[in-house]
C-alpha positions in Angstrom: 0.0 -0.4 0.0 1.0 3.8 -1.1 2.2 6.1 1.8 0.0 8.9 2.1 1.5 12.5 0.4 3.5 14.0 3.4 1.6 17.4 3.9 4.8 19.0 4.6 6.3 21.4 2.6 8.8 20.5 0.5 12.4 22.7 0.2 15.2 22.5 -1.7 18.1 25.2 -0.5 20.0 26.5 -2.6 23.3 29.6 -1.7 26.8 29.9 -1.2 27.4 29.6 2.4 27.8 32.7 3.7 27.9 32.9 7.5 23.5 33.7 7.4 23.0 30.7 5.0 24.7 27.9 7.4 22.2 29.6 9.8 19.2 29.4 7.2 20.6 25.9 6.5 19.7 25.1 10.1 16.6 26.9 10.8 15.2 24.8 7.9 16.5 21.8 9.9 14.5 22.6 12.6 11.0 23.2 11.1 8.6 21.0 11.6 6.1 22.1 9.0 9.1 21.0 5.7 10.5 18.1 4.2 14.1 20.2 4.1 16.1 18.6 0.8 19.4 19.4 1.1 21.8 22.3 0.5 23.0 23.0 -2.9 25.9 25.3 -2.2 27.2 27.6 -5.4 30.2 28.9 -5.3 30.1 32.7 -5.0 29.7 34.5 -1.9 32.3 31.7 -0.7 35.7 29.6 -1.8 33.6 26.4 -2.1 35.9 23.5 -0.7 35.4 25.5 3.0 31.7 26.2 2.5 31.2 22.5 1.5 33.8 21.1 4.6 31.8 23.8 6.9 28.2 22.6 6.1 29.6 19.4 6.5 31.1 20.0 10.0 27.9 21.9 11.3 25.7 19.3 10.3 28.1 16.8 12.4 27.9 19.0 15.3 24.3 19.2 15.4 24.2 15.5 14.3 22.1 16.4 11.3 21.4 13.2 9.2 23.8 14.0 5.7 21.4 11.4 4.2 17.9 13.3 5.2 19.3 16.5 4.4 22.8 16.0 1.7 24.9 19.0 1.2 25.7 19.7 -2.5 27.9 21.6 -4.6 26.7 23.6 -8.1 29.1 23.7 -11.3 27.6 27.2 -11.4 30.1 29.8 -12.3 30.3 33.3 -11.7 29.7 36.8 -13.7 30.7 38.9 -11.6 32.5 37.1 -9.3 32.0 38.2 -5.1 35.1 39.7 -3.8 37.4 37.7 -2.0 37.1 39.9 1.4 33.6 38.3 1.4 34.4 34.7 0.7 36.6 33.7 3.2 33.8 34.2 6.4 33.3 30.2 5.3 37.0 29.3 6.4 36.4 31.3 9.8 33.2 29.3 10.0 35.4 26.4 9.8 37.7 27.2 12.9 35.0 28.3 15.5 35.1 26.5 18.6 33.2 23.8 19.1 33.6 23.4 14.6 37.2 23.0 15.0 38.4 19.8 16.2 35.6 18.3 14.1 37.3 16.5 10.8 36.7 17.2 7.6 34.3 14.9 5.4 37.5 11.9 4.1 35.3 11.3 1.4 35.5 14.6 -0.6 36.9 15.9 -2.8 34.7 15.1 -5.3 31.8 16.6 -4.0 27.8 15.3 -4.9 26.5 17.4 -7.8 24.1 20.2 -6.5 23.1 20.1 -9.8 22.2 17.3 -10.6 20.8 16.9 -6.8 18.5 19.5 -8.1 17.5 18.4 -11.3 16.8 14.7 -9.5 14.6 16.9 -7.2 12.6 18.2 -9.2 12.0 15.5 -11.2 10.5 13.3 -8.9 8.1 16.0 -7.9 7.4 16.3 -10.9 6.7 12.7 -12.2 5.2 12.4 -8.5 2.3 15.4 -9.1 4.1 17.1 -6.4 5.7 20.3 -6.0 9.2 22.0 -4.9 9.7 25.3 -2.8 12.7 26.7 -4.2 15.1 28.8 -1.8 17.6 30.7 -3.4 19.5 33.0 -1.4 22.5 33.4 -3.7 22.4 33.1 -7.4 19.9 32.2 -10.0 23.0 30.8 -11.8 22.0 26.8 -10.8 18.7 27.2 -10.7 19.2 29.1 -14.7 21.1 26.4 -15.5 18.6 23.0 -14.8 16.0 24.7 -15.8 17.7 26.0 -19.4 18.3 22.0 -19.8 15.1 20.7 -18.4 12.6 23.3 -18.7 9.6 21.2 -18.2 11.0 21.0 -14.2 9.8 24.3 -13.8 6.0 22.8 -13.5 7.8 21.2 -10.4 8.3 23.9 -9.1 5.5 25.9 -6.5 7.2 29.2 -6.0 10.3 30.7 -5.9 11.5 32.4 -3.1 14.4 34.7 -3.6 16.2 37.3 -1.6 18.5 39.1 -3.7 18.1 42.7 -5.3 16.8 45.8 -4.3 13.9 48.2 -5.0 13.3 51.6 -3.0 16.7 51.4 -1.0 20.2 51.4 -1.7 22.2 48.3 -3.0 25.3 46.8 -1.7 28.1 47.4 -3.7 31.2 49.0 -2.1 33.6 50.5 -4.3 35.7 49.6 -1.4 36.0 45.9 -2.7 35.1 46.3 -6.8 36.0 49.1 -8.7 34.3 51.8 -8.7 33.8 51.7 -12.4 31.5 48.9 -11.5 29.4 49.6 -8.2 26.5 51.2 -9.1 24.3 52.2 -6.2 21.0 50.5 -6.6 22.7 46.4 -7.1 22.7 44.2 -4.8 25.1 41.3 -4.9 22.8 38.6 -5.5 21.7 39.7 -8.1 25.0 41.5 -9.6 26.6 38.5 -9.3 24.8 37.2 -12.3 22.6 39.2 -14.0 21.7 37.5 -16.9 20.4 34.8 -15.2 17.6 36.6 -13.5 16.8 37.9 -16.8 15.9 34.1 -18.3 14.3 32.7 -15.3 12.5 36.3 -15.7 11.5 35.6 -19.3 11.4 32.3 -19.4 9.0 30.8 -16.4 5.8 31.4 -14.6 6.3 30.2 -11.5 5.3 32.6 -9.1 8.0 34.8 -7.3 8.2 35.4 -3.8 11.0 38.4 -3.7 13.3 39.6 0.1 14.6 42.6 -1.0 17.6 44.5 0.7 14.5 46.8 1.5 13.1 44.3 3.6 16.5 42.2 4.7 17.7 45.6 6.0 15.4 45.6 8.6 17.2 42.2 10.1 20.0 43.1 11.8 22.3 41.0 14.0 21.4 43.0 17.3 23.6 43.1 20.6 20.3 41.8 22.3 19.9 39.2 19.5 23.2 37.9 20.4 23.4 38.1 24.3 20.0 36.4 24.4 22.1 33.4 21.9 25.3 33.8 24.2 22.9 32.9 26.9 21.4 30.1 25.5 24.4 28.7 23.9 25.6 27.3 27.9 22.9 24.6 27.1 21.6 24.5 23.4 24.0 23.7 20.8 22.2 25.3 18.4 22.0 28.7 20.0 26.5 27.8 20.9 26.8 27.1 17.1 24.9 30.3 15.3 26.5 33.2 18.7 29.3 31.4 17.7 29.1 31.7 13.9 27.6 35.5 13.9 30.4 36.5 16.4 32.9 36.6 12.9 30.0 38.8 11.4 28.1 40.4 14.3 30.7 44.2 14.2 30.1 44.4 10.3 27.6 47.6 10.0 26.3 46.2 7.0 26.3 42.0 8.0 22.1 41.7 8.6 20.2 38.2 8.2 19.6 38.7 4.8 19.2 34.5 5.1 17.7 33.8 7.8 14.6 36.7 7.5 14.1 35.7 3.8 14.4 31.4 4.8 11.4 32.7 8.2 8.9 33.6 5.9 8.3 30.1 4.9 6.9 28.8 8.5 5.9 32.8 9.8 4.8 35.1 6.9 2.5 36.8 9.0 6.0 38.6 10.8 6.3 40.5 7.3 3.6 43.2 5.2 1.8 41.2 2.6 4.0 41.1 -0.8 2.9 43.8 -3.6 2.3 42.6 -6.7 5.1 44.4 -9.0 6.9 43.7 -12.6 10.1 43.7 -12.6 12.8 43.6 -15.2 16.3 43.5 -14.8 19.2 45.7 -17.0 21.9 42.5 -18.0 24.8 45.5 -19.6 27.4 48.0 -18.3 27.2 50.3 -15.0 23.5 49.9 -13.6 24.0 45.9 -14.5 22.1 43.5 -11.5 19.5 46.9 -11.0 16.3 45.8 -10.7 13.3 48.3 -12.3 9.6 48.9 -12.3 9.1 47.7 -16.1 4.5 47.5 -16.6 5.2 46.8 -20.2 7.7 43.8 -20.5 8.4 42.8 -16.5 7.8 39.9 -14.8 4.7 39.6 -12.1 6.7 39.4 -9.1 5.5 39.6 -5.3 7.9 41.4 -3.8 8.4 41.9 0.1 9.0 45.4 2.1 8.5 45.3 5.7 9.2 43.3 8.9 5.8 44.3 10.8 7.0 41.9 13.7 11.0 41.9 14.1 10.0 40.9 17.6 8.2 37.1 16.6 10.8 37.1 14.1 13.9 37.3 16.2 11.6 35.2 19.2 10.5 32.3 16.8 14.4 32.2 16.0 15.3 32.0 19.4 13.1 29.3 20.1 14.3 27.7 17.2 17.5 27.3 18.6 16.7 26.0 21.7 18.0 22.7 21.0 
């Protein structure tokens, strides 16, 4: 007899292994309403081998089943590479106190194929008449690559939740880390890294897109109070200890926010946020303004944009409660 289909939301996480993305991956494993299918890491805001080993160590430390929550590496490449000064955070993550003595995965390299995992999960969902939420907190390159080869797999995507872009606020390109001739004031890194991939997704798919731009993620700072609470919980709970030591790497950086954890929290708690606003968006792919999202009523893609975190207390309390384990 076939078992009844799961009522949990199937989520595949595509990210590029910044500190907050590691914490988003951990958060996904705590969600009772989510069937977390694993991570597909893109070598973007990270250094791929250190990124893979860091997430391996995190899951070993927390005793998370590596088979049920696989860690894979995409072969996607960057159009505008992230600055090396950002990408080194995954090296630091490997060396935090609670992870530094955990051995690397002895079977790597070669690394499990992330493009193959994404294609396999989408095909399986399509065959079973199910759908997957794609949580993409990095450039859209991997998703574009998989769907270009298998356009029918788009039918298996329930929705794409994407952390990227900036609408009514400044972008986050920094002329101290890239040439000033490229650092336009409107682009956000996940959009700037590969605007061509976003353009392809916008023009060649029709599944719903929920966008978390800097407008809302800028509202999720790593506050002193949040860090104090994590530190207090860390004496008793491994998840909190890991999160505190991880966020310590970046907590003093004024520009660093919880971009990925706040986006991930939307899956179980959309009520923390203002109702998404419908917009028609396009993206600039060439020259100085590349990576800029703009409203385009004539040819833009329908996108639901989340602009505001209306219950920040609820958000921080939720994350802290999930990390009490």
